[in-house]
DSSP file (Angstrom, degrees, kcal/mol; ACC not computed):
  #  RESIDUE AA STRUCTURE BP1 BP2  ACC     N-H-->O    O-->H-N    N-H-->O    O-->H-N    TCO  KAPPA ALPHA  PHI   PSI    X-CA   Y-CA   Z-CA
    1    1 A X              0   0    0      0, 0.0    89,-0.2     0, 0.0     2,-0.1   0.000 360.0 360.0 360.0 126.8   13.7   -9.1   -6.7
    2    2 A X        -     0   0    0      2,-0.1    92,-0.1     1,-0.1    87,-0.0  -0.378 360.0-123.9 -76.5 155.3   10.7   -9.2   -4.4
    3    3 A X  S    S+     0   0    0     -2,-0.1     2,-0.3     1,-0.1    -1,-0.1   0.801  98.9  33.9 -68.8 -30.4    9.5   -6.2   -2.4
    4    4 A X  S    S-     0   0    0      1,-0.1    -2,-0.1     0, 0.0     3,-0.1  -0.910  84.0-121.9-125.2 152.6    9.8   -8.1    0.8
    5    5 A X  S    S-     0   0    0     -2,-0.3     2,-0.3     1,-0.2    -1,-0.1   0.892  90.0 -25.1 -62.8 -37.5   12.3  -10.8    1.8
    6    6 A X  S  > S-     0   0    0      1,-0.0     4,-1.6    -3,-0.0     3,-0.3  -0.948  72.9 -87.7-162.1 177.2    9.5  -13.3    2.4
    7    7 A X  H  > S+     0   0    0     -2,-0.3     4,-2.4     1,-0.2     5,-0.2   0.813 122.2  58.5 -66.4 -31.1    5.8  -13.4    3.3
    8    8 A X  H  > S+     0   0    0      2,-0.2     4,-2.4     1,-0.2    -1,-0.2   0.886 105.2  49.7 -66.4 -37.8    6.5  -13.4    7.0
    9    9 A X  H  > S+     0   0    0     -3,-0.3     4,-2.3     2,-0.2    -1,-0.2   0.895 110.1  51.0 -56.1 -47.2    8.3  -10.1    6.6
   10   10 A X  H  X S+     0   0    0     -4,-1.6     4,-2.4     1,-0.2    -2,-0.2   0.911 112.2  46.7 -60.1 -46.9    5.4   -8.7    4.6
   11   11 A X  H  X S+     0   0    0     -4,-2.4     4,-2.8     2,-0.2    -2,-0.2   0.905 110.7  51.8 -64.8 -43.4    2.9   -9.8    7.4
   12   12 A X  H  X S+     0   0    0     -4,-2.4     4,-2.0     1,-0.2    -1,-0.2   0.927 112.2  45.0 -63.1 -44.3    5.0   -8.5   10.2
   13   13 A X  H  X S+     0   0    0     -4,-2.3     4,-2.1     2,-0.2    -1,-0.2   0.902 113.4  50.4 -66.5 -40.8    5.3   -5.0    8.6
   14   14 A X  H  X S+     0   0    0     -4,-2.4     4,-3.0     1,-0.2    -2,-0.2   0.910 110.5  50.7 -62.3 -43.7    1.6   -5.0    7.8
   15   15 A X  H  X S+     0   0    0     -4,-2.8     4,-2.4     2,-0.2    -2,-0.2   0.905 110.1  48.8 -62.9 -42.1    0.7   -5.9   11.3
   16   16 A X  H  X S+     0   0    0     -4,-2.0     4,-2.5     2,-0.2    -1,-0.2   0.922 114.7  45.2 -62.9 -46.3    2.9   -3.1   12.7
   17   17 A X  H  X S+     0   0    0     -4,-2.1     4,-2.8     2,-0.2     5,-0.2   0.926 112.9  51.4 -63.4 -47.5    1.4   -0.5   10.4
   18   18 A X  H  X S+     0   0    0     -4,-3.0     4,-2.2     1,-0.2    -2,-0.2   0.927 112.6  44.9 -59.1 -46.7   -2.1   -1.8   11.1
   19   19 A X  H  X S+     0   0    0     -4,-2.4     4,-2.9     2,-0.2     5,-0.2   0.919 112.7  51.5 -63.2 -45.3   -1.6   -1.6   14.9
   20   20 A X  H  X S+     0   0    0     -4,-2.5     4,-1.8     1,-0.2    -2,-0.2   0.932 112.4  45.6 -58.9 -46.1    0.0    1.9   14.6
   21   21 A X  H  <>S+     0   0    0     -4,-2.8     5,-1.9     2,-0.2     4,-0.5   0.884 113.4  48.8 -69.0 -38.4   -2.9    3.3   12.5
   22   22 A X  H ><5S+     0   0    0     -4,-2.2     3,-1.1    -5,-0.2    -1,-0.2   0.928 112.4  49.4 -66.4 -43.1   -5.6    1.7   14.8
   23   23 A X  H 3<5S+     0   0    0     -4,-2.9    -2,-0.2     1,-0.3    -1,-0.2   0.842 108.6  53.1 -64.6 -31.4   -3.8    3.1   17.9
   24   24 A X  T 3<5S-     0   0    0     -4,-1.8    -1,-0.3    -5,-0.2    -2,-0.2   0.532 116.3-114.2 -81.6  -6.4   -3.6    6.6   16.3
   25   25 A X  T < 5 +     0   0    0     -3,-1.1    -3,-0.2    -4,-0.5    -2,-0.1   0.596  54.9 165.5  84.9  11.1   -7.3    6.6   15.6
   26   26 A X      < -     0   0    0     -5,-1.9    -1,-0.2    -6,-0.2     2,-0.2  -0.363  35.6-123.5 -58.4 134.0   -7.0    6.5   11.8
   27   27 A X    >>  -     0   0    0      1,-0.1     3,-1.1    -2,-0.0     4,-1.0  -0.571   9.2-125.4 -84.4 148.6  -10.3    5.7   10.1
   28   28 A X  H 3> S+     0   0    0      1,-0.3     4,-2.6    -2,-0.2     3,-0.3   0.808 106.7  63.7 -62.1 -31.8  -10.6    2.7    7.8
   29   29 A X  H 3> S+     0   0    0      1,-0.2     4,-1.6     2,-0.2    -1,-0.3   0.798  97.7  57.4 -66.9 -27.5  -12.1    4.8    5.0
   30   30 A X  H <> S+     0   0    0     -3,-1.1     4,-0.8     1,-0.2    -1,-0.2   0.885 112.0  40.4 -72.6 -33.2   -8.8    6.8    4.8
   31   31 A X  H  X S+     0   0    0     -4,-1.0     4,-2.6    -3,-0.3     3,-0.3   0.879 110.1  60.4 -74.0 -38.6   -6.9    3.6    4.2
   32   32 A X  H  X S+     0   0    0     -4,-2.6     4,-3.3     1,-0.2     5,-0.2   0.835  96.4  59.6 -60.3 -33.9   -9.6    2.2    1.8
   33   33 A X  H  X S+     0   0    0     -4,-1.6     4,-1.6     2,-0.2    -1,-0.2   0.943 111.1  41.3 -56.9 -47.9   -9.2    5.2   -0.6
   34   34 A X  H  X S+     0   0    0     -4,-0.8     4,-2.2    -3,-0.3    -2,-0.2   0.937 115.0  51.4 -64.2 -48.6   -5.6    4.2   -1.1
   35   35 A X  H  X S+     0   0    0     -4,-2.6     4,-2.4     1,-0.2    -2,-0.2   0.894 107.5  51.9 -58.8 -43.0   -6.4    0.5   -1.2
   36   36 A X  H  X S+     0   0    0     -4,-3.3     4,-1.8     1,-0.2    -1,-0.2   0.895 110.0  49.9 -65.3 -37.3   -9.2    1.0   -3.9
   37   37 A X  H  X S+     0   0    0     -4,-1.6     4,-1.6    -5,-0.2    -1,-0.2   0.894 112.7  45.9 -67.0 -41.3   -6.8    2.9   -6.1
   38   38 A X  H  X S+     0   0    0     -4,-2.2     4,-2.6     1,-0.2    -2,-0.2   0.859 108.6  56.4 -72.6 -33.9   -4.1    0.2   -5.8
   39   39 A X  H  X S+     0   0    0     -4,-2.4     4,-2.2     2,-0.2    -2,-0.2   0.896 106.4  50.8 -62.9 -39.9   -6.7   -2.6   -6.4
   40   40 A X  H  X S+     0   0    0     -4,-1.8     4,-1.9     2,-0.2    -1,-0.2   0.911 111.8  47.0 -61.0 -44.6   -7.7   -0.9   -9.7
   41   41 A X  H  X S+     0   0    0     -4,-1.6     4,-2.5     1,-0.2    -2,-0.2   0.906 110.1  53.5 -67.9 -41.7   -4.0   -0.7  -10.8
   42   42 A X  H  X S+     0   0    0     -4,-2.6     4,-2.2     1,-0.2    -2,-0.2   0.912 106.5  52.0 -61.1 -43.9   -3.4   -4.3   -9.8
   43   43 A X  H  X S+     0   0    0     -4,-2.2     4,-1.8     1,-0.2    -1,-0.2   0.922 110.1  48.3 -61.1 -42.5   -6.3   -5.5  -11.9
   44   44 A X  H  X S+     0   0    0     -4,-1.9     4,-2.9     1,-0.2     5,-0.4   0.920 110.8  51.8 -59.5 -43.1   -4.9   -3.7  -14.9
   45   45 A X  H  X S+     0   0    0     -4,-2.5     4,-1.5     1,-0.2    -2,-0.2   0.853 110.0  48.9 -62.5 -36.7   -1.4   -5.1  -14.3
   46   46 A X  H  < S+     0   0    0     -4,-2.2    -1,-0.2     2,-0.2    -2,-0.2   0.833 118.5  38.6 -73.1 -33.6   -2.8   -8.7  -14.2
   47   47 A X  H  < S+     0   0    0     -4,-1.8    -2,-0.2    -5,-0.2    -1,-0.2   0.841 131.0  26.3 -87.0 -32.1   -4.8   -8.2  -17.4
   48   48 A X  H  < S-     0   0    0     -4,-2.9    -3,-0.2    -5,-0.2    -2,-0.2   0.598 103.7-123.6-102.1 -17.8   -2.3   -6.2  -19.4
   49   49 A X     <  -     0   0    0     -4,-1.5     2,-0.4    -5,-0.4     5,-0.2  -0.115  52.7 -47.3  82.7 167.5    1.0   -7.2  -17.8
   50   50 A X  S    S+     0   0    0     -4,-0.1     2,-0.3     4,-0.1    42,-0.1  -0.579  75.4 161.8 -75.7 126.3    3.3   -4.7  -16.4
   51   51 A X     >  -     0   0    0     -2,-0.4     4,-2.4    40,-0.1     3,-0.3  -0.867  56.4 -95.5-138.3 167.8    3.7   -1.9  -18.8
   52   52 A X  H  > S+     0   0    0     -2,-0.3     4,-2.3     1,-0.2     5,-0.1   0.842 123.8  58.3 -58.2 -31.9    4.9    1.7  -18.7
   53   53 A X  H  > S+     0   0    0      2,-0.2     4,-2.3     1,-0.2    -1,-0.2   0.926 108.1  45.1 -61.7 -46.5    1.3    2.8  -18.3
   54   54 A X  H  > S+     0   0    0     -3,-0.3     4,-2.4     2,-0.2    -2,-0.2   0.943 113.2  49.5 -62.2 -50.1    0.9    0.7  -15.1
   55   55 A X  H  X S+     0   0    0     -4,-2.4     4,-2.3     1,-0.2    -1,-0.2   0.890 110.3  52.1 -57.2 -42.0    4.2    1.8  -13.7
   56   56 A X  H  X S+     0   0    0     -4,-2.3     4,-1.9    -5,-0.2    -1,-0.2   0.907 108.5  50.1 -61.1 -44.9    3.2    5.4  -14.5
   57   57 A X  H  X S+     0   0    0     -4,-2.3     4,-0.6     1,-0.2    -2,-0.2   0.898 111.4  48.8 -64.4 -38.9   -0.1    4.9  -12.6
   58   58 A X  H >< S+     0   0    0     -4,-2.4     3,-0.9     1,-0.2     4,-0.5   0.896 109.6  51.3 -66.3 -40.0    1.7    3.6   -9.6
   59   59 A X  H >X S+     0   0    0     -4,-2.3     3,-1.4     1,-0.2     4,-0.5   0.850 102.7  61.1 -65.0 -34.2    4.2    6.4   -9.6
   60   60 A X  H 3X S+     0   0    0     -4,-1.9     4,-1.1     1,-0.3    -1,-0.2   0.673  91.3  68.6 -67.8 -16.5    1.2    8.9   -9.7
   61   61 A X  H <X S+     0   0    0     -3,-0.9     4,-3.0    -4,-0.6    -1,-0.3   0.811  85.4  72.0 -67.0 -28.3    0.1    7.4   -6.3
   62   62 A X  H <> S+     0   0    0     -3,-1.4     4,-2.5    -4,-0.5     5,-0.2   0.943 100.2  40.6 -59.5 -52.6    3.2    9.0   -4.8
   63   63 A X  H  X S+     0   0    0     -4,-0.5     4,-2.7     1,-0.2    -1,-0.2   0.901 115.5  53.0 -62.0 -36.1    1.8   12.6   -5.0
   64   64 A X  H  X S+     0   0    0     -4,-1.1     4,-2.2     1,-0.2    -1,-0.2   0.910 110.3  47.0 -61.3 -41.4   -1.6   11.4   -4.0
   65   65 A X  H  X S+     0   0    0     -4,-3.0     4,-2.7     2,-0.2    -1,-0.2   0.910 110.3  53.0 -65.9 -42.7   -0.1    9.7   -0.9
   66   66 A X  H  X S+     0   0    0     -4,-2.5     4,-2.0    -5,-0.3    -2,-0.2   0.919 110.3  49.1 -60.9 -42.3    2.0   12.9   -0.1
   67   67 A X  H  X S+     0   0    0     -4,-2.7     4,-1.3     2,-0.2    -1,-0.2   0.906 110.8  48.4 -65.5 -39.3   -1.3   14.9   -0.2
   68   68 A X  H  X S+     0   0    0     -4,-2.2     4,-2.1     1,-0.2    -2,-0.2   0.898 112.1  49.7 -65.4 -39.0   -3.1   12.5    2.0
   69   69 A X  H  < S+     0   0    0     -4,-2.7     7,-0.3     1,-0.2     6,-0.2   0.835 106.7  55.4 -69.9 -30.4   -0.2   12.6    4.5
   70   70 A X  H  < S+     0   0    0     -4,-2.0     3,-0.2    -5,-0.2    -1,-0.2   0.838 114.3  40.8 -68.7 -30.0   -0.2   16.4    4.5
   71   71 A X  H  < S+     0   0    0     -4,-1.3     2,-0.4     1,-0.3    -2,-0.2   0.792 127.2  31.7 -86.6 -28.1   -3.9   16.3    5.5
   72   72 A X  S >< S-     0   0    0     -4,-2.1     3,-2.4    -5,-0.1    -1,-0.3  -0.889  70.0-162.7-134.4  97.5   -3.6   13.4    8.0
   73   73 A X  G >  S+     0   0    0     -2,-0.4     3,-2.1     1,-0.3     4,-0.3   0.822  86.7  64.5 -55.4 -36.8   -0.1   13.4    9.7
   74   74 A X  G 3  S+     0   0    0      1,-0.3    -1,-0.3     2,-0.1     4,-0.3   0.531  92.6  64.6 -72.6  -0.4   -0.5    9.8   10.9
   75   75 A X  G <> S+     0   0    0     -3,-2.4     4,-2.6    -6,-0.2    -1,-0.3   0.527  76.5  92.2 -88.5  -7.6   -0.5    8.6    7.3
   76   76 A X  H <> S+     0   0    0     -3,-2.1     4,-2.5    -7,-0.3     5,-0.2   0.887  81.4  51.5 -59.2 -41.9    3.1    9.8    6.8
   77   77 A X  H  > S+     0   0    0     -4,-0.3     4,-2.3     1,-0.2    -1,-0.2   0.920 113.2  46.6 -61.9 -36.8    4.7    6.5    7.7
   78   78 A X  H  > S+     0   0    0     -4,-0.3     4,-3.2     2,-0.2     5,-0.3   0.931 110.7  52.5 -66.3 -42.6    2.5    4.7    5.2
   79   79 A X  H  X S+     0   0    0     -4,-2.6     4,-1.9     1,-0.2    -2,-0.2   0.900 111.8  45.7 -55.6 -45.5    3.2    7.4    2.6
   80   80 A X  H  X S+     0   0    0     -4,-2.5     4,-1.8     2,-0.2    -1,-0.2   0.903 115.2  46.4 -70.0 -42.6    6.9    6.9    3.0
   81   81 A X  H  X S+     0   0    0     -4,-2.3     4,-2.1    -5,-0.2    -2,-0.2   0.944 114.6  45.8 -66.2 -48.2    6.7    3.1    3.0
   82   82 A X  H  X S+     0   0    0     -4,-3.2     4,-2.7     1,-0.2    -1,-0.2   0.867 111.3  52.5 -66.4 -36.4    4.5    2.8   -0.1
   83   83 A X  H  X S+     0   0    0     -4,-1.9     4,-1.5    -5,-0.3    -1,-0.2   0.890 109.7  50.1 -65.2 -37.0    6.5    5.4   -2.0
   84   84 A X  H  X S+     0   0    0     -4,-1.8     4,-0.6     2,-0.2    -2,-0.2   0.912 113.1  46.2 -62.5 -44.7    9.7    3.3   -1.2
   85   85 A X  H >X S+     0   0    0     -4,-2.1     3,-1.1     1,-0.2     4,-0.8   0.868 106.2  58.0 -69.4 -37.8    7.9    0.2   -2.5
   86   86 A X  H >< S+     0   0    0     -4,-2.7     3,-1.0     1,-0.3    -1,-0.2   0.894 101.5  56.5 -60.2 -37.9    6.6    1.9   -5.6
   87   87 A X  H 3< S+     0   0    0     -4,-1.5    -1,-0.3     1,-0.2    -2,-0.2   0.760 108.0  49.8 -62.5 -24.9   10.1    2.7   -6.6
   88   88 A X  H << S+     0   0    0     -3,-1.1    -1,-0.2    -4,-0.6     2,-0.2   0.578  80.5 115.7 -92.0 -11.9   11.0   -1.0   -6.4
   89   89 A X    <<  +     0   0    0     -3,-1.0     3,-0.1    -4,-0.8   -87,-0.1  -0.413  21.3 146.6 -72.1 129.1    8.1   -2.4   -8.5
   90   90 A X        +     0   0    0      1,-0.2     2,-0.3    -2,-0.2    -1,-0.2   0.457  58.8  31.5-134.5 -12.1    9.3   -4.1  -11.7
   91   91 A X  S  > S-     0   0    0      1,-0.1     4,-1.6   -42,-0.0     3,-0.2  -0.915  82.0-101.8-145.2 165.6    6.9   -6.9  -12.4
   92   92 A X  H  > S+     0   0    0     -2,-0.3     4,-2.3     1,-0.2     5,-0.2   0.827 121.2  59.9 -59.6 -30.9    3.3   -8.0  -12.0
   93   93 A X  H  > S+     0   0    0      1,-0.2     4,-2.5     2,-0.2    -1,-0.2   0.909 103.7  51.0 -60.8 -43.5    4.4  -10.1   -9.0
   94   94 A X  H  > S+     0   0    0     -3,-0.2     4,-2.5     2,-0.2    -1,-0.2   0.857 108.5  51.1 -64.4 -36.1    5.6   -6.9   -7.4
   95   95 A X  H  X S+     0   0    0     -4,-1.6     4,-2.2     2,-0.2    -1,-0.2   0.903 111.1  48.2 -67.1 -40.8    2.3   -5.3   -8.0
   96   96 A X  H  X S+     0   0    0     -4,-2.3     4,-3.0     2,-0.2    -2,-0.2   0.899 111.7  49.3 -63.9 -43.3    0.5   -8.2   -6.4
   97   97 A X  H  X S+     0   0    0     -4,-2.5     4,-2.3     2,-0.2    -2,-0.2   0.907 110.2  51.3 -62.6 -43.8    2.9   -8.1   -3.4
   98   98 A X  H  X S+     0   0    0     -4,-2.5     4,-2.1     2,-0.2    -2,-0.2   0.918 112.7  45.7 -57.8 -45.8    2.3   -4.4   -3.0
   99   99 A X  H  X S+     0   0    0     -4,-2.2     4,-2.9     2,-0.2     5,-0.2   0.928 110.6  53.1 -63.8 -45.4   -1.5   -4.9   -3.1
  100  100 A X  H  X S+     0   0    0     -4,-3.0     4,-2.3     1,-0.2    -2,-0.2   0.883 109.4  50.6 -60.0 -37.9   -1.2   -7.9   -0.6
  101  101 A X  H  X S+     0   0    0     -4,-2.3     4,-2.0     2,-0.2    -1,-0.2   0.962 112.4  45.1 -64.2 -50.0    0.8   -5.6    1.8
  102  102 A X  H  X S+     0   0    0     -4,-2.1     4,-2.1     1,-0.2    -2,-0.2   0.895 113.5  50.6 -59.1 -43.3   -1.8   -2.9    1.6
  103  103 A X  H  X S+     0   0    0     -4,-2.9     4,-2.1     1,-0.2    -1,-0.2   0.882 109.6  50.9 -61.5 -41.1   -4.6   -5.5    2.0
  104  104 A X  H  X S+     0   0    0     -4,-2.3     4,-2.6    -5,-0.2    -1,-0.2   0.861 106.1  54.6 -68.7 -36.8   -2.9   -6.9    5.1
  105  105 A X  H  X S+     0   0    0     -4,-2.0     4,-2.7     2,-0.2    -1,-0.2   0.944 108.4  49.8 -59.9 -47.9   -2.5   -3.5    6.7
  106  106 A X  H  X S+     0   0    0     -4,-2.1     4,-2.3     1,-0.2    -2,-0.2   0.907 110.5  50.0 -57.5 -42.3   -6.3   -3.0    6.3
  107  107 A X  H  X S+     0   0    0     -4,-2.1     4,-2.0     1,-0.2    -1,-0.2   0.935 113.7  44.2 -64.4 -44.8   -7.0   -6.4    7.9
  108  108 A X  H  X S+     0   0    0     -4,-2.6     4,-2.6     2,-0.2     5,-0.2   0.845 110.0  56.3 -70.6 -31.0   -4.8   -5.7   10.8
  109  109 A X  H  X S+     0   0    0     -4,-2.7     4,-2.3    -5,-0.2    -1,-0.2   0.945 109.9  45.8 -59.4 -48.2   -6.1   -2.2   11.2
  110  110 A X  H  X S+     0   0    0     -4,-2.3     4,-0.8     1,-0.2    -2,-0.2   0.890 112.7  51.4 -62.5 -39.8   -9.7   -3.7   11.5
  111  111 A X  H >< S+     0   0    0     -4,-2.0     3,-0.5     1,-0.2    -2,-0.2   0.947 116.6  38.1 -63.0 -50.3   -8.4   -6.3   14.0
  112  112 A X  H 3< S+     0   0    0     -4,-2.6    -1,-0.2     1,-0.2    -2,-0.2   0.743 110.6  59.9 -77.1 -24.9   -6.7   -3.8   16.3
  113  113 A X  H 3<        0   0    0     -4,-2.3    -1,-0.2     1,-0.2    -2,-0.2   0.674 360.0 360.0 -79.6 -14.3   -9.4   -1.1   15.9
  114  114 A X    <<        0   0    0     -4,-0.8    -1,-0.2    -3,-0.5    -2,-0.1   0.470 360.0 360.0 -75.1 360.0  -12.1   -3.3   17.3
């Protein structure tokens, strides 16, 4: 089972998050910290395959996201969505889709923040 129904759904959700974050004044570096961590995990998943270690690393993102949301209230919607998606990850394809979603949010944030 995929994290999103289709790629259009992924793009629409990412666009909404990107616009919301740009409108709220969220800085790109706050999103990049999360993105960089996920990129590292994605690279491990692609080279090693999905394993308990990778799933564990993804699950450890949840408290980090909660901490970031506690410091920056406008990150709370992202924290909730990513935590929900982390619970659904079962395969390397899911990790890639999770990464693509976060990457798309960053792209739309940049687009709407300009």
